[in-house]
Backbone bond lengths (Angstrom), bond angles and torsions (degrees), N, CA, C in turn:
res aa  C-N    CA-C-N  psi(-1)  N-CA   C-N-CA  omega(-1)  CA-C   N-CA-C  phi
1 M - - - 1.466 - - 1.474 112.10 -
2 L 1.433 118.33 128.52 1.333 122.09 -172.89 1.597 113.21 -92.34
3 G 1.376 115.95 -10.02 1.512 118.86 -172.53 1.407 109.00 -171.73
4 E 1.361 113.95 175.97 1.490 119.98 -179.75 1.511 111.91 -75.15
5 P 1.319 123.93 153.20 1.423 123.76 -178.48 1.479 107.98 -65.44
6 Q 1.377 122.74 146.33 1.407 130.17 176.70 1.505 113.55 -116.82
7 K 1.318 118.97 141.17 1.465 118.23 -175.94 1.529 104.93 -88.66
8 L 1.350 115.37 125.81 1.531 122.46 -176.99 1.480 111.14 -97.85
9 T 1.176 118.83 -34.11 1.552 124.55 -174.21 1.516 108.05 -120.65
10 A 1.390 113.47 159.45 1.441 120.03 -175.35 1.488 112.37 -125.70
11 G 1.250 122.50 7.24 1.469 128.23 177.98 1.514 113.27 -93.18
12 T 1.398 114.32 -161.49 1.342 122.85 175.00 1.428 110.10 -130.26
13 G 1.330 119.24 157.40 1.421 124.90 178.41 1.567 117.30 73.45
14 E 1.239 114.84 20.54 1.483 122.06 172.71 1.548 109.25 -69.03
15 E 1.342 116.47 131.59 1.473 122.72 -176.70 1.438 108.73 -139.23
16 W 1.446 118.53 166.62 1.445 127.79 159.31 1.505 106.72 53.98
17 A 1.205 125.08 50.82 1.528 124.46 178.28 1.597 108.72 -77.18
18 S 1.336 112.56 140.58 1.490 123.31 178.14 1.479 105.44 -130.09
19 A 1.319 113.33 132.80 1.528 114.99 176.79 1.517 110.70 -115.16
20 A 1.399 114.15 138.19 1.379 127.39 176.22 1.586 108.96 -84.65
21 Q 1.356 113.66 163.11 1.508 116.18 179.28 1.526 112.78 -68.53
22 D 1.414 115.47 -23.71 1.471 116.97 179.49 1.591 110.98 -82.10
23 G 1.250 122.35 -4.43 1.399 125.98 171.11 1.621 109.36 104.96
24 R 1.273 118.94 1.95 1.373 122.00 171.33 1.566 116.15 -69.37
25 I 1.288 122.85 146.62 1.398 124.18 -170.45 1.503 105.70 -132.73
26 A 1.400 120.86 116.37 1.425 123.08 171.95 1.504 107.73 -100.35
27 F 1.387 113.91 140.79 1.507 118.38 179.52 1.498 108.28 -156.71
28 M 1.374 112.44 159.81 1.538 114.46 177.57 1.556 109.43 -102.18
29 N 1.188 118.05 143.95 1.504 129.67 167.51 1.471 112.54 -100.54
30 V 1.311 119.17 110.96 1.459 124.62 -167.79 1.447 111.14 -120.19
31 S 1.352 119.81 126.47 1.482 122.78 -177.94 1.519 107.86 -132.93
32 D 1.379 110.73 139.62 1.495 118.16 177.33 1.567 111.72 -113.50
33 N 1.305 113.16 145.01 1.446 114.95 -178.71 1.599 107.55 -141.43
34 S 1.332 113.46 115.26 1.494 118.75 -177.72 1.448 109.71 -96.86
35 D 1.491 114.23 124.03 1.432 118.77 172.02 1.494 113.07 -123.15
36 I 1.277 122.50 178.53 1.459 122.48 -177.42 1.614 103.23 -105.47
37 W 1.349 109.72 125.75 1.423 123.85 178.38 1.567 110.31 -105.47
38 S 1.248 118.31 158.60 1.471 127.55 163.49 1.488 117.03 -120.81
39 I 1.364 112.39 137.99 1.462 117.49 175.37 1.615 107.59 -117.92
40 P 1.367 112.88 110.80 1.549 119.26 176.71 1.599 103.63 -55.13
41 I 1.272 112.60 128.40 1.611 116.81 177.30 1.611 109.67 -152.36
42 D 1.170 111.02 148.62 1.465 122.94 167.21 1.525 105.18 -88.27
43 A 1.388 122.16 87.26 1.437 122.69 -169.78 1.466 115.70 -58.03
44 N 1.372 116.56 -32.12 1.487 117.53 -176.07 1.499 115.06 -83.67
45 R 1.459 112.89 -5.39 1.393 117.64 176.45 1.628 108.64 -117.70
46 A 1.192 122.14 -3.19 1.409 123.44 -172.99 1.479 116.90 54.36
47 E 1.318 115.89 43.92 1.538 121.48 -174.01 1.594 102.14 -123.56
48 V 1.199 111.86 119.68 1.572 125.38 170.05 1.452 111.08 -81.19
49 A 1.430 111.63 127.53 1.501 120.61 -175.22 1.579 107.94 -84.75
50 S 1.429 119.05 -33.78 1.443 116.29 -172.08 1.545 105.49 -157.49
51 E 1.414 114.37 -175.78 1.391 121.60 174.46 1.611 114.09 -71.84
52 P 1.274 119.58 155.04 1.367 123.06 175.24 1.514 111.78 -56.61
53 E 1.286 118.34 143.13 1.417 131.66 -177.58 1.611 109.92 -123.92
54 R 1.460 112.51 124.60 1.505 111.11 171.81 1.297 115.58 -71.22
55 I 1.343 125.92 132.86 1.500 126.27 -173.83 1.556 105.66 -119.64
56 I 1.374 124.20 -27.42 1.490 122.65 -175.90 1.527 98.19 -134.44
57 S 1.418 114.89 120.81 1.376 120.80 -176.40 1.567 112.66 -139.40
58 G 1.311 119.45 166.42 1.378 120.82 177.00 1.603 103.58 155.49
59 L 1.305 113.96 -173.16 1.440 119.82 -173.29 1.674 106.62 -90.59
60 S 1.282 117.80 -3.91 1.393 121.99 176.12 1.480 116.17 -88.11
61 W 1.391 118.35 168.27 1.411 122.32 175.07 1.458 114.66 -91.73
62 E 1.415 112.13 126.49 1.536 116.18 176.08 1.571 107.17 -119.03
63 G 1.397 112.08 145.14 1.475 117.34 171.23 1.436 113.92 -162.98
64 F 1.270 124.89 -170.28 1.494 130.52 173.72 1.526 107.99 59.63
65 P 1.278 125.16 49.88 1.436 126.87 173.56 1.539 114.88 -62.28
66 S 1.254 118.54 129.73 1.682 122.44 174.91 1.466 106.42 -142.02
67 V 1.428 109.71 128.69 1.401 121.14 -169.17 1.466 111.73 -114.52
68 S 1.315 120.01 137.94 1.516 120.44 179.24 1.528 108.60 -70.75
69 A 1.359 112.38 162.83 1.378 118.49 -179.15 1.482 117.56 -55.18
70 D 1.328 122.00 -41.24 1.476 126.55 171.52 1.436 120.06 -71.39
71 G 1.308 113.75 0.96 1.547 116.36 -175.15 1.548 118.40 62.71
72 R 1.348 118.73 24.19 1.456 122.31 -172.85 1.630 111.37 -103.46
73 K 1.399 108.62 -17.83 1.483 110.65 -175.75 1.527 107.57 -137.93
74 L 1.307 112.56 143.61 1.472 122.03 -178.20 1.523 114.52 -127.87
75 V 1.142 125.50 118.70 1.510 126.40 -179.32 1.553 103.16 -103.94
76 Y 1.320 113.81 143.50 1.487 123.09 176.49 1.391 110.52 -159.35
77 T 1.362 113.42 167.48 1.600 120.36 -179.97 1.609 107.14 -107.81
78 S 1.282 107.60 139.89 1.541 115.80 178.91 1.550 105.99 -144.44
79 D 1.329 112.66 146.51 1.550 119.55 168.29 1.495 117.09 -95.95
80 R 1.290 118.63 18.83 1.501 125.85 -170.25 1.563 106.64 -64.76
81 A 1.376 119.53 -25.75 1.371 119.36 177.24 1.674 116.72 -89.79
82 G 1.362 112.44 6.10 1.398 116.67 177.35 1.400 110.96 112.68
83 N 1.296 127.52 -20.95 1.364 131.01 177.52 1.633 104.75 -147.56
84 N 1.370 113.59 171.98 1.506 116.72 179.25 1.590 109.28 -75.61
85 D 1.361 109.17 125.44 1.441 115.50 -175.98 1.568 103.93 -132.84
86 V 1.385 118.45 165.31 1.412 121.00 172.37 1.455 113.25 -96.87
87 W 1.344 121.30 131.47 1.444 124.53 -177.74 1.509 108.18 -121.94
88 L 1.331 115.36 156.07 1.450 123.52 -179.22 1.591 104.60 -118.88
89 R 1.323 120.96 131.60 1.324 132.72 172.51 1.465 114.49 -109.77
90 N 1.399 122.68 107.64 1.480 123.90 171.12 1.470 108.06 -72.57
91 L 1.441 118.04 108.52 1.340 120.72 -170.23 1.668 111.36 -77.61
92 E 1.397 111.03 -3.52 1.523 108.90 175.69 1.451 111.79 -96.63
93 T 1.395 119.95 -24.56 1.459 122.24 170.09 1.469 120.32 -109.28
94 N 1.364 112.75 -4.52 1.512 123.48 -177.15 1.490 113.43 53.29
95 E 1.444 112.76 36.12 1.481 118.87 167.79 1.430 109.30 -93.24
96 D 1.503 109.48 143.42 1.507 118.89 177.64 1.526 109.22 -109.24
97 T 1.294 113.20 137.16 1.510 120.91 175.77 1.419 108.04 -132.34
98 Q 1.478 115.54 136.62 1.398 128.59 -172.01 1.599 100.96 -81.41
99 V 1.373 118.46 118.73 1.480 119.03 -179.00 1.541 108.05 -87.52
100 T 1.320 118.78 -43.26 1.512 126.66 -178.04 1.499 112.20 -108.02
101 V 1.376 117.68 127.16 1.527 121.04 176.73 1.474 106.48 -126.53
102 G 1.356 109.38 136.03 1.530 112.01 179.05 1.483 115.38 150.70
103 I 1.249 126.21 168.94 1.393 127.68 -177.80 1.537 109.31 -75.90
104 E 1.275 123.80 -24.04 1.353 122.39 -174.80 1.563 110.98 -68.98
105 S 1.344 116.46 158.74 1.536 116.84 177.05 1.434 113.20 -93.33
106 E 1.259 124.56 130.83 1.412 124.68 171.13 1.504 107.73 -108.53
107 G 1.442 115.26 124.30 1.403 119.28 -165.41 1.499 112.31 -93.62
108 R 1.304 115.84 -23.47 1.421 120.36 -178.90 1.539 111.20 -161.91
109 G 1.383 116.04 144.46 1.373 128.03 175.03 1.395 113.53 -124.51
110 V 1.395 118.16 139.22 1.499 120.45 175.48 1.479 111.77 -128.17
111 I 1.261 123.25 129.01 1.390 124.25 178.62 1.496 117.67 -87.89
112 S 1.216 122.42 147.59 1.478 122.50 -173.05 1.532 104.29 -79.71
113 P 1.396 112.44 155.00 1.442 117.36 -173.37 1.705 112.75 -58.21
114 D 1.329 113.69 -31.43 1.366 114.08 172.35 1.436 122.03 -82.09
115 G 1.395 117.40 -0.14 1.475 124.24 178.82 1.455 118.05 73.86
116 V 1.336 115.72 19.02 1.562 122.17 -178.66 1.390 111.06 -101.25
117 R 1.302 121.60 -41.78 1.474 119.58 -177.57 1.580 115.47 -117.00
118 V 1.247 115.77 156.26 1.436 117.56 171.65 1.490 109.49 -131.16
119 V 1.383 116.10 137.10 1.469 121.22 169.79 1.542 106.54 -105.94
120 F 1.313 117.98 147.32 1.356 128.14 -178.56 1.461 112.52 -148.99
121 R 1.368 113.63 155.67 1.490 117.35 176.04 1.506 110.13 -110.63
122 R 1.335 113.57 141.57 1.378 123.93 -174.78 1.555 107.10 -128.26
123 L 1.407 114.71 134.50 1.473 115.90 177.12 1.593 107.90 -99.66
124 E 1.360 106.96 119.07 1.491 121.72 -172.35 1.466 108.60 -126.61
125 E 1.398 119.37 115.55 1.469 123.81 176.78 1.629 109.62 50.03
126 G 1.251 114.26 42.85 1.467 116.55 176.64 1.513 112.36 75.62
127 K 1.259 116.28 8.50 1.432 113.80 168.34 1.485 119.99 -114.47
128 T 1.379 121.86 153.63 1.395 118.76 -177.36 1.523 100.82 -105.20
129 N 1.383 114.15 121.95 1.482 125.41 -179.03 1.479 108.25 -115.25
130 V 1.289 119.57 146.83 1.523 126.07 -179.48 1.458 108.70 -113.27
131 Y 1.465 118.41 123.53 1.415 121.53 -178.74 1.458 109.34 -115.76
132 L 1.313 121.79 162.03 1.506 125.11 167.76 1.375 109.11 -122.59
133 T 1.365 121.01 142.23 1.369 126.15 173.83 1.512 109.30 -129.47
134 E 1.460 115.65 145.01 1.492 116.06 169.79 1.575 107.45 -90.07
135 L 1.181 113.67 131.50 1.576 124.68 -175.22 1.590 103.66 -67.37
136 G 1.392 113.23 130.18 1.388 114.42 -176.46 1.538 118.65 91.81
137 R 1.388 116.66 -16.66 1.510 118.36 -177.72 1.492 109.56 -112.51
138 G 1.273 118.33 -18.57 1.581 118.28 172.38 1.454 112.68 81.29
139 S 1.343 122.39 -24.58 1.506 120.22 179.49 1.536 108.13 -70.44
140 E 1.550 108.97 153.04 1.337 121.05 168.45 1.539 116.56 -121.30
141 R 1.384 113.90 149.96 1.455 114.71 178.13 1.526 107.96 -136.28
142 L 1.319 111.99 130.23 1.415 123.21 -176.12 1.560 107.36 -68.66
143 L 1.251 121.68 119.22 1.437 127.83 174.56 1.466 119.37 -93.30
144 L 1.380 116.01 -48.25 1.330 122.36 -173.24 1.579 110.44 -140.64
145 E 1.308 126.04 135.26 1.361 130.70 -175.34 1.475 110.97 -112.58
146 D 1.319 118.26 127.44 1.474 127.38 176.64 1.533 109.71 46.86
147 I 1.272 113.04 68.74 1.578 118.17 170.73 1.498 112.20 -106.22
148 G 1.273 117.72 -176.13 1.442 123.00 173.28 1.398 112.26 -66.44
149 S 1.411 114.36 -67.48 1.528 120.17 179.70 1.462 112.28 151.14
150 H 1.316 117.91 -147.63 1.475 119.87 177.95 1.473 118.12 48.72
151 M 1.423 113.32 66.11 1.548 111.72 -178.79 1.453 105.54 -102.48
152 D 1.299 114.56 161.51 1.539 127.50 -176.74 1.507 103.20 -158.38
153 F 1.257 117.88 151.24 1.503 126.09 164.11 1.512 112.83 -76.46
154 T 1.323 114.75 143.24 1.557 113.56 169.14 1.506 105.34 -69.95
155 P 1.280 121.99 157.84 1.474 120.46 174.80 1.464 121.08 -52.54
156 D 1.316 114.60 -26.24 1.511 113.32 178.31 1.522 112.30 -89.19
157 G 1.412 112.24 7.54 1.464 112.77 174.91 1.555 121.30 72.46
158 K 1.377 110.44 0.60 1.470 116.26 -176.28 1.418 117.53 -90.54
159 K 1.348 116.78 -18.30 1.422 121.31 -171.76 1.553 110.25 -132.35
160 V 1.280 120.58 158.80 1.578 128.98 174.18 1.503 106.18 -111.93
161 L 1.321 113.21 127.41 1.432 121.84 173.31 1.541 110.98 -90.76
162 F 1.367 117.46 131.24 1.389 117.15 175.87 1.486 113.61 -155.26
163 Y 1.308 118.55 174.93 1.540 113.51 174.75 1.496 104.51 -132.72
164 T 1.441 106.38 156.72 1.549 115.57 -178.27 1.526 112.46 -86.13
165 N 1.401 112.93 169.70 1.465 119.80 173.38 1.590 103.73 -66.33
166 P 1.278 118.79 170.30 1.519 119.05 177.25 1.438 112.10 -61.81
167 P 1.357 116.26 131.89 1.460 124.18 12.61 1.579 107.32 -78.41
168 L 1.411 110.93 136.86 1.464 116.25 -168.21 1.629 106.78 -79.56
169 R 1.348 110.73 124.73 1.552 116.30 -178.20 1.557 103.18 -131.69
170 W 1.371 115.34 137.74 1.435 118.33 168.91 1.503 116.34 -95.00
171 K 1.312 113.20 129.70 1.617 116.60 -167.37 1.593 103.79 -138.77
172 T 1.294 109.39 165.40 1.479 120.46 170.71 1.574 109.65 -120.24
173 L 1.266 114.52 145.05 1.513 118.87 174.65 1.487 112.96 -115.66
174 D 1.265 124.27 124.43 1.365 125.45 172.92 1.488 111.84 -68.78
175 I 1.401 116.23 121.57 1.421 114.52 -175.54 1.489 120.10 -66.23
176 E 1.297 115.36 -29.45 1.435 128.07 -178.80 1.405 113.22 -86.77
177 T 1.374 123.73 -46.96 1.447 125.72 177.01 1.495 121.04 -91.77
178 G 1.296 111.83 -16.56 1.614 118.63 -179.38 1.474 111.93 77.13
179 Q 1.442 116.93 6.11 1.383 117.81 -179.65 1.562 114.82 -71.67
180 Q 1.225 120.51 136.95 1.548 123.50 174.81 1.468 112.83 -102.54
181 Q 1.276 118.40 148.83 1.470 125.55 176.82 1.451 108.68 -139.03
182 D 1.394 114.02 127.80 1.454 119.65 177.72 1.602 107.45 -86.96
183 L 1.379 111.98 136.04 1.502 115.60 -174.41 1.444 107.66 -86.12
184 G 1.374 120.49 -4.70 1.527 121.90 170.16 1.521 107.89 68.79
185 L 1.235 124.92 29.25 1.442 123.82 -174.41 1.531 104.16 -96.45
186 E 1.326 112.16 118.16 1.458 118.53 -171.78 1.597 108.04 -137.89
187 H 1.338 113.99 147.62 1.471 118.86 170.62 1.563 105.94 -125.52
188 S 1.395 108.29 151.99 1.534 109.42 -176.43 1.460 111.92 -73.51
189 Q 1.208 122.58 -19.63 1.524 114.18 -172.66 1.628 110.28 -133.16
190 D 1.343 121.88 -4.87 1.434 121.86 -178.91 1.523 110.20 -149.86
191 G 1.337 117.17 164.44 1.351 125.49 179.04 1.434 114.40 -82.04
192 V 1.331 122.55 159.19 1.499 126.84 -174.14 1.582 105.21 -102.51
193 A 1.405 109.19 136.52 1.459 113.16 -178.21 1.477 106.93 -132.19
194 S 1.473 110.24 167.50 1.600 120.27 162.90 1.588 103.24 61.67
195 L 1.197 129.87 50.34 1.432 134.58 178.68 1.512 110.53 -78.44
196 R 1.376 116.65 125.83 1.453 124.11 172.10 1.470 114.33 -130.67
197 F 1.371 124.82 132.91 1.343 126.63 175.94 1.593 110.10 -79.35
198 S 1.340 114.88 140.70 1.521 116.59 170.59 1.514 107.44 -68.10
199 P 1.420 115.99 164.47 1.535 120.73 -176.59 1.575 112.72 -56.00
200 D 1.331 116.03 -31.34 1.453 122.93 -175.47 1.410 113.23 -92.29
201 Q 1.355 118.68 -5.56 1.435 130.16 174.40 1.582 114.12 70.32
202 N 1.347 111.67 11.36 1.469 117.55 -178.03 1.657 113.78 -92.95
203 W 1.376 108.85 -4.16 1.462 112.52 177.85 1.622 109.58 -145.70
204 V 1.326 109.55 156.72 1.564 112.37 172.73 1.458 108.27 -130.15
205 S 1.326 116.46 146.17 1.500 125.21 173.62 1.490 105.17 -102.72
206 F 1.351 114.22 150.71 1.521 115.48 179.15 1.554 108.64 -170.70
207 K 1.293 119.00 172.00 1.356 126.48 176.98 1.527 105.52 -129.89
208 L 1.382 116.81 177.87 1.448 121.25 171.72 1.629 111.17 -99.18
209 A 1.194 117.65 164.53 1.463 119.07 -176.62 1.483 112.33 -70.93
210 N 1.275 113.37 -14.57 1.544 114.52 168.99 1.537 112.26 -55.13
211 P 1.268 122.24 131.99 1.443 121.84 -179.56 1.553 119.82 -55.61
212 D 1.330 115.14 -29.91 1.513 123.45 -173.49 1.649 107.34 -114.33
213 S 1.292 109.80 31.89 1.521 116.26 177.57 1.501 119.03 -68.71
214 P 1.314 119.66 148.59 1.518 119.60 178.08 1.616 102.46 -71.84
215 I 1.287 108.55 174.76 1.470 121.36 173.02 1.621 107.59 -100.21
216 F 1.238 117.85 133.12 1.489 123.16 175.81 1.580 112.03 -121.32
217 I 1.272 114.40 160.39 1.531 119.68 165.16 1.531 109.08 -135.00
218 S 1.228 113.66 138.24 1.517 122.40 178.98 1.537 110.72 -126.48
219 R 1.254 119.25 143.75 1.403 129.42 -175.09 1.678 101.47 -76.46
220 V 1.273 115.63 141.46 1.581 117.33 165.27 1.404 116.21 -115.87
221 T 1.356 113.39 125.73 1.466 116.26 -177.87 1.610 101.78 -123.69
222 G 1.304 119.66 139.81 1.183 134.08 -176.78 1.570 114.50 40.75
223 G 1.317 113.52 38.78 1.403 119.30 179.76 1.507 115.95 86.15
224 S 1.300 119.39 -2.85 1.571 125.43 178.17 1.524 108.60 -111.66
225 A 1.331 116.50 143.81 1.381 124.00 177.72 1.533 107.64 -91.60
226 Q 1.338 115.53 162.66 1.487 120.99 -177.42 1.631 107.89 -76.23
227 S 1.368 111.22 168.47 1.430 122.90 -179.42 1.561 107.12 -72.04
228 E 1.294 119.72 162.69 1.506 127.39 -177.27 1.498 110.83 -56.20
229 D 1.279 121.04 -36.67 1.514 123.53 -173.37 1.569 107.78 -77.26
230 Q 1.191 118.20 -7.48 1.530 118.38 175.43 1.588 114.17 -106.00
231 W 1.220 117.51 1.42 1.438 122.99 -178.26 1.468 103.37 -66.58
232 I 1.519 109.87 149.34 1.455 117.29 175.13 1.563 111.30 -102.52
233 R 1.186 119.58 126.21 1.507 119.98 -175.29 1.687 104.24 -88.38
234 I 1.394 112.07 121.00 1.404 110.70 175.95 1.490 117.67 -106.00
235 A 1.273 122.86 -19.09 1.465 123.38 -175.93 1.525 107.71 -155.24
236 D 1.328 118.11 135.39 1.504 128.73 179.47 1.615 102.06 -117.10
237 S 1.331 112.07 166.27 1.504 124.27 167.86 1.523 109.90 49.88
238 L 1.341 117.01 53.96 1.429 121.87 -177.02 1.543 113.93 -81.45
239 G 1.275 115.59 -23.81 1.461 124.59 178.10 1.547 101.73 97.72
240 P 1.476 108.83 165.63 1.592 113.77 -172.66 1.633 114.22 -60.63
241 N 1.103 119.78 148.84 1.444 125.89 164.44 1.561 102.68 69.79
242 S 1.369 124.18 31.79 1.467 123.14 -175.26 1.467 106.34 -108.63
243 G 1.395 114.54 -172.02 1.479 120.56 163.57 1.405 115.53 105.01
244 Q 1.488 126.75 -14.40 1.451 125.10 171.28 1.424 113.86 -48.72
245 T 1.277 121.08 129.01 1.486 120.64 -174.73 1.609 108.40 -116.56
246 W 1.489 107.32 157.96 1.424 118.33 167.81 1.463 112.48 -135.52
247 W 1.273 121.95 137.76 1.587 120.72 179.04 1.438 107.33 -92.79
248 A 1.300 119.41 139.54 1.582 124.13 168.54 1.409 106.61 -65.25
249 P 1.424 115.89 154.06 1.554 118.52 -175.93 1.522 112.14 -54.96
250 D 1.277 119.45 -31.79 1.524 122.78 -170.93 1.572 100.48 -89.31
251 G 1.327 126.82 -1.97 1.391 122.69 -174.64 1.489 121.80 62.88
252 N 1.288 119.14 16.59 1.458 124.31 -176.08 1.576 111.74 -106.28
253 T 1.323 115.80 -2.24 1.478 118.33 -179.31 1.558 103.77 -135.65
254 L 1.346 115.89 139.63 1.588 119.41 168.10 1.372 109.02 -116.64
255 Y 1.344 111.66 130.45 1.419 121.30 -179.24 1.624 101.42 -95.59
256 F 1.309 118.53 159.75 1.413 122.32 174.54 1.558 112.31 -159.89
257 R 1.286 118.70 149.70 1.484 122.61 173.92 1.480 109.07 -91.33
258 S 1.372 118.66 134.42 1.422 127.43 -175.25 1.552 113.39 -149.97
259 S 1.236 108.92 141.86 1.569 115.14 171.83 1.532 110.98 -106.71
260 R 1.339 115.21 35.38 1.446 121.19 -177.99 1.458 114.02 -62.70
261 D 1.347 113.77 -24.29 1.493 121.21 176.26 1.536 116.78 -106.74
262 E 1.429 108.91 20.01 1.475 120.66 175.35 1.643 111.19 85.69
263 F 1.281 114.01 -7.96 1.527 120.32 -176.66 1.584 103.06 -125.08
264 F 1.304 115.06 147.55 1.444 120.29 179.40 1.632 106.26 -79.31
265 C 1.254 117.97 108.19 1.454 122.20 -169.92 1.570 106.66 -132.49
266 I 1.404 116.71 171.09 1.380 120.61 -178.02 1.460 110.48 -106.78
267 W 1.298 122.13 124.26 1.369 130.19 -177.89 1.534 112.30 -119.07
268 A 1.193 116.47 163.87 1.551 121.83 178.26 1.413 109.78 -144.92
269 R 1.444 117.67 159.11 1.361 121.79 171.51 1.682 109.69 -147.10
270 S 1.311 116.05 131.85 1.364 120.88 -174.29 1.564 110.67 -69.90
271 L 1.306 119.41 149.02 1.403 124.27 -177.81 1.547 111.95 -125.01
272 D 1.375 116.44 146.18 1.462 124.67 176.34 1.536 100.23 -64.20
273 P 1.442 117.15 130.16 1.444 120.82 -179.01 1.510 110.22 -64.68
274 E 1.346 123.52 -20.35 1.520 121.44 -171.62 1.542 104.50 -104.40
275 T 1.410 119.24 -47.41 1.446 117.19 -171.90 1.506 116.35 -97.81
276 K 1.392 114.84 -11.51 1.497 124.44 -175.53 1.527 112.90 64.12
277 K 1.497 114.36 17.42 1.500 114.14 179.80 1.631 103.53 -82.28
278 P 1.329 112.86 148.50 1.525 122.42 -173.77 1.608 106.21 -59.76
279 L 1.390 115.94 139.12 1.435 122.96 173.29 1.507 111.84 -115.50
280 G 1.245 125.05 116.48 1.416 121.46 174.26 1.556 113.16 78.64
281 P 1.325 113.21 -179.72 1.468 118.68 -173.08 1.536 110.26 -77.18
282 F 1.419 116.17 178.52 1.351 120.72 174.21 1.501 111.75 -75.06
283 T 1.270 117.67 158.49 1.555 123.03 -179.37 1.581 101.27 -122.18
284 A 1.289 115.16 131.78 1.307 123.38 167.97 1.530 117.72 -85.28
285 V 1.240 121.47 93.08 1.372 129.63 -165.12 1.554 111.49 -75.53
286 Q 1.277 115.11 -48.61 1.549 116.28 179.31 1.464 105.77 -150.61
287 H 1.346 116.33 112.01 1.398 123.85 167.26 1.579 112.64 -72.62
288 L 1.323 113.94 142.84 1.580 117.26 -174.82 1.532 99.61 -137.61
289 H 1.259 112.80 65.44 1.708 118.36 179.86 1.504 106.14 -94.92
290 E 1.273 126.15 -15.66 1.392 122.18 -174.76 1.630 108.29 -74.61
291 R 1.340 113.64 140.87 1.487 115.71 179.27 1.659 114.93 -60.93
292 L 1.262 111.67 -28.27 1.432 115.82 -176.05 1.656 109.33 -86.96
293 R 1.366 116.93 -0.54 1.474 115.53 179.76 1.494 107.31 -137.12
294 S 1.364 119.23 40.74 1.439 124.98 174.81 1.578 107.00 -79.03
295 P 1.375 115.97 143.63 1.437 118.39 -179.16 1.545 107.74 -65.08
296 A 1.322 107.61 136.80 1.525 119.37 -171.13 1.693 109.09 -91.07
297 G 1.219 112.50 139.12 1.399 118.76 178.05 1.430 123.54 71.20
298 Y 1.205 127.64 -164.57 1.387 129.49 173.48 1.480 111.50 -82.67
299 P 1.353 122.16 165.76 1.470 118.83 -166.48 1.446 117.24 -56.62
300 A 1.429 118.12 -41.15 1.475 118.54 -175.77 1.516 114.68 -58.76
301 S 1.485 115.36 -18.07 1.527 115.10 -175.68 1.491 106.54 -72.29
302 F 1.304 122.46 -11.64 1.510 120.40 174.14 1.542 111.88 -60.31
303 G 1.329 119.25 -23.59 1.353 121.53 178.05 1.591 114.73 69.07
304 Y 1.447 111.31 -161.21 1.492 116.52 173.60 1.536 113.41 -118.90
305 G 1.219 112.88 58.36 1.514 118.79 -171.96 1.520 114.39 -92.60
306 L 1.234 126.29 29.47 1.386 125.48 175.73 1.506 111.87 -97.55
307 G 1.410 111.62 119.91 1.483 115.58 179.54 1.622 104.77 -116.76
308 A 1.355 115.66 -170.95 1.366 122.99 174.63 1.416 122.54 -54.32
309 D 1.409 107.18 -42.42 1.591 112.17 179.52 1.469 110.14 -128.63
310 K 1.328 129.65 1.64 1.387 125.29 174.35 1.541 112.34 -137.49
311 H 1.431 123.47 139.37 1.219 123.51 170.81 1.484 112.43 -110.93
312 Y 1.423 118.48 117.58 1.423 122.14 -170.41 1.591 105.16 -99.59
313 L 1.348 113.31 134.38 1.492 112.75 178.69 1.542 104.77 -153.60
314 P 1.343 120.22 158.35 1.501 126.16 170.35 1.422 116.40 -81.35
315 L 1.269 119.97 130.77 1.434 122.58 179.82 1.526 106.90 -127.82
316 S 1.299 116.02 148.29 1.517 116.72 -174.25 1.522 107.25 -110.81
317 E 1.354 107.07 136.13 1.502 116.58 -177.89 1.640 103.57 -100.79
318 T 1.287 114.43 122.36 1.391 115.27 -176.24 1.588 106.89 -109.76
319 K 1.279 116.62 129.34 1.510 119.47 174.53 1.488 109.46 -125.85
320 A 1.305 113.94 150.72 1.522 120.16 178.75 1.513 116.26 -153.16
321 N 1.316 114.32 132.18 1.518 123.87 -175.55 1.470 107.63 -115.86
322 I 1.305 122.89 146.78 1.417 129.08 176.62 1.463 105.27 -95.77
323 W 1.366 119.11 137.80 1.463 125.34 174.78 1.468 114.21 -125.87
324 L 1.183 124.59 157.26 1.277 127.32 174.32 1.641 110.01 -131.25
325 A 1.301 109.29 125.55 1.517 118.44 -176.08 1.471 109.04 -100.41
326 E 1.430 121.15 123.24 1.452 120.70 -177.83 1.573 104.88 -102.27
327 P 1.408 111.39 143.32 1.492 120.55 -176.04 1.628 105.15 -67.47
328 V 1.194 111.07 145.89 1.444 117.36 -179.20 1.536 109.88 -98.68
329 A 1.264 114.07 125.40 1.452 120.84 -178.53 1.587 116.09 -63.68
330 E 1.371 114.92 128.41 1.440 114.44 -176.69 1.466 107.66 -71.59
331 Q 1.464 113.17 140.71 1.505 121.37 176.25 1.531 111.16 -79.01
């Protein structure tokens, strides 16, 4: 090296620089923008009605959509106010309301099935804490302190699903009584991830912590899941960082995110109504192969946005320009 490094550009997102012998430098300026999109769908039949439509847009990052059971309210996370906050979209009026305000970062919010409550996680002094707020009232109540994360409402709206810090355990918390119950979901060699309750709460779908894990379903009886040898295997060979699941409203179709075709797309598989064993082949519900509609962020940012007639999900729009920097003549 003949000297100290020198700064040549003053922007962000510069990539793939290439220098010519005369000192000119060509490079790309790349930017990503994550918005919330909706896919019109008959969720019980896994039939998409039309192309995805952008519904929440801007220069900010949006993710983690969660929709109420009646499809009227959508909760999502956005950094438009300077840091990650939870926002509420009235899907009938398209009005947005900021649910959380402050300097702390709220990484995820989930709306209750009846659209009345929101639980959200907040990072405070290195701890992940979970709060509950009643929409329209503004007050917050601490539910869980220093947990692992990944909370969700049970379909009846009475409990919050979460996992603990290592050793990882999946539990439910009764919102009114504060009573916790361990689901007893254990694997002999790996942790359990991405848990979702079926609409009737008699089943749970999940994968293992292994990035290329299959998807499983287990029956839940008395609040406890079955042992490993009774799990139902739904899908294999999903591809890395796949496996997040959504249940159809009638509980007879399981949707999942997979990179089985080398792109992160939405797939589904029909289930036997009684046994939840898979029926027939996989269905490609929505391919996302276009560069401007690739899934944004890591898998959990997809959130819980599946309703009866719409699937809400964050998609990342990537734009790039090519620049040429000319050398400055010495004075």
